[in-house]
N, C-alpha and C positions, 0 to 999 in steps of 0.2 A: 447881424451882430456876433452870435453866439459860435458859429460857425468859422469866423474870422479869428474871434481869440482861439479856439481848439486848434485850427491850423498854426498858431503862432504859439502855441505852447506845446505842440505836436513837435513842430520847427527846433523851438529853444531847447528842446530834453533832447532829441536825436542828435543836436549836434553836440553833445558830451560822450557818446560814442564813437567808437572805432568801426567804418564801415567793413575793415576786413575782419571783426570778430561778427560780425553778423552773416558772412558769408561763407562761415570756415566748412571746410566736409564734414566728413561723419566723424565721429569721434568713437575710436577703434578700441578704446577701453583701457587703455595703458595711459602711464605717466611715465616721463621722461625723470632726469636724477634729482631735476629740482622741484618735482614734485608737479609740474603743468603738465594738462592735459595733453594727448598726440592727438592730433586729427588728419584724414588722410588730405593728402595735399601740403602737410608740411615739410618743410628743409629742417633736418636733423642731422648734429654733427657729433663727431664719434672719431675715437681714434682707432686707427688700422694698421698695424706692423710701422707700429712707431710714426706715421703720419695722420695729420687732419683731414677726415673724410666728410664732406656734404651731399647726402643722398635726398631725396624724397621718396614719401609714404605714400605709397599707391594701393589701391585695389585690384587684384587681377582675379577675373571673373571665372577664368578658366578653372584656377588652383582652389577658388571660393576663399582666399584669405588676403590681408593687407602684408604687404610686403614694403622692402628698399627697392629704390632704383637707383642705381650708380649712375656719375656724369656720364660715363658713357653708352649710357641704355639698358642695361643689364640687369636685369631681375632676381634678386637673391629669393629663392623658393627656402633657406631657412629659416626659422622660425624668429622673431624678431626679441631683441637684448635692451629692452627699452630704459634698464636702471644706468647703460652706459650711453644714453642718447642725450643730446640738450637741445630743445625746441628752437629753432630761429626767430 
């Protein structure tokens, strides 16, 4: 009986969480313009040459760094500028 109550308690408490938050990628040590932490795998929005762009944050082992992967697959080697990003 106790195990059943524990399971029900765990199930009810877990239903309050967003599973996407539980399985986020690694925190990259940076925050976006709104103060939200940026994780590996996050999509970030920013302006580039007057247009809105959405890129994905990835880790590239060959470069030993986190960087942005553009929609066309290009991986940006330049340092990230998180103050201009907004996590989606």
